SEPATOR-862847 format. One record per residue (C-alpha): residue in three letters; x, y, z negated. Coordinates in nm, 3 decimals, always signed. Example, Ala and Ser with C-alpha at 12.3 -4.5 7.8 and 13.67 -1.06 7.14 Angstrom:
BEGIN
ATOM, residu, c1, c2, c3
ATOM, ALA, +1.230, -0.450, -0.780
ATOM, SER, +1.367, -0.106, -0.714
//
This chain:
BEGIN
ATOM, residu, c1, c2, c3
ATOM, UNK, -3.662, +8.937, +18.933
ATOM, UNK, -3.733, +8.593, +19.072
ATOM, UNK, -3.770, +8.289, +18.850
ATOM, UNK, -3.448, +8.127, +18.981
ATOM, UNK, -3.254, +8.447, +18.928
ATOM, UNK, -3.378, +8.478, +18.569
ATOM, UNK, -3.291, +8.115, +18.498
ATOM, UNK, -2.941, +8.149, +18.639
ATOM, UNK, -2.889, +8.469, +18.440
ATOM, UNK, -2.998, +8.284, +18.126
ATOM, UNK, -2.749, +8.005, +18.191
ATOM, UNK, -2.467, +8.253, +18.242
ATOM, UNK, -2.552, +8.428, +17.914
ATOM, UNK, -2.575, +8.092, +17.735
ATOM, UNK, -2.233, +7.998, +17.872
ATOM, UNK, -2.080, +8.324, +17.754
ATOM, UNK, -2.230, +8.277, +17.407
ATOM, UNK, -2.096, +7.921, +17.383
ATOM, UNK, -1.747, +8.027, +17.492
ATOM, UNK, -1.750, +8.313, +17.241
ATOM, UNK, -1.864, +8.077, +16.964
ATOM, UNK, -1.584, +7.836, +17.053
ATOM, UNK, -1.326, +8.112, +17.042
ATOM, UNK, -1.456, +8.240, +16.708
ATOM, UNK, -1.454, +7.898, +16.537
ATOM, UNK, -1.097, +7.923, +16.398
ATOM, UNK, -1.172, +8.271, +16.264
ATOM, UNK, -1.505, +8.169, +16.109
ATOM, UNK, -1.346, +7.876, +15.925
ATOM, UNK, -1.138, +8.124, +15.726
ATOM, UNK, -1.446, +8.310, +15.594
ATOM, UNK, -1.441, +8.216, +15.223
ATOM, UNK, -1.797, +8.097, +15.151
ATOM, UNK, -1.924, +8.018, +15.500
ATOM, UNK, -2.035, +7.654, +15.492
ATOM, UNK, -2.003, +7.625, +15.115
ATOM, UNK, -2.306, +7.821, +14.999
ATOM, UNK, -2.554, +7.696, +14.738
ATOM, UNK, -2.814, +7.500, +14.931
ATOM, UNK, -2.569, +7.352, +15.182
ATOM, UNK, -2.608, +6.974, +15.163
ATOM, UNK, -2.297, +6.758, +15.128
ATOM, UNK, -2.309, +6.384, +15.056
ATOM, UNK, -1.980, +6.200, +15.017
ATOM, UNK, -1.950, +5.823, +14.990
ATOM, UNK, -1.648, +5.602, +15.048
ATOM, UNK, -1.592, +5.603, +15.422
ATOM, UNK, -1.886, +5.836, +15.489
ATOM, UNK, -1.945, +6.211, +15.466
ATOM, UNK, -2.267, +6.389, +15.558
ATOM, UNK, -2.272, +6.768, +15.570
ATOM, UNK, -2.570, +6.986, +15.659
ATOM, UNK, -2.513, +7.362, +15.613
ATOM, UNK, -2.878, +7.455, +15.555
ATOM, UNK, -2.828, +7.785, +15.373
ATOM, UNK, -2.543, +7.890, +15.602
ATOM, UNK, -2.762, +7.820, +15.908
ATOM, UNK, -3.048, +8.028, +15.770
ATOM, UNK, -2.815, +8.315, +15.682
ATOM, UNK, -2.649, +8.314, +16.025
ATOM, UNK, -2.990, +8.298, +16.192
ATOM, UNK, -3.103, +8.609, +16.004
ATOM, UNK, -2.782, +8.797, +16.090
ATOM, UNK, -2.801, +8.702, +16.459
ATOM, UNK, -3.172, +8.795, +16.474
ATOM, UNK, -3.105, +9.136, +16.322
ATOM, UNK, -2.813, +9.198, +16.559
ATOM, UNK, -3.024, +9.097, +16.859
ATOM, UNK, -3.303, +9.326, +16.744
ATOM, UNK, -3.057, +9.616, +16.722
ATOM, UNK, -2.901, +9.558, +17.064
ATOM, UNK, -3.204, +9.445, +17.263
ATOM, UNK, -3.466, +9.719, +17.263
ATOM, UNK, -3.759, +9.693, +17.501
//
């Protein structure tokens, strides 16, 4: 496979993943503890809110890595 072909294939896959993530957003917001786990950082001040879902990001990264390992065998 040529380098240009591999790059274009990567962009197509990235686009599909982004569209799927966008379509799943309303569903994922209804998951009870997603985004509200211990370790997620939330700072609220008058007129300002900062939210960094650290634990949720780590958990999702582990789940996605395991799923990719299951589906992508070389």
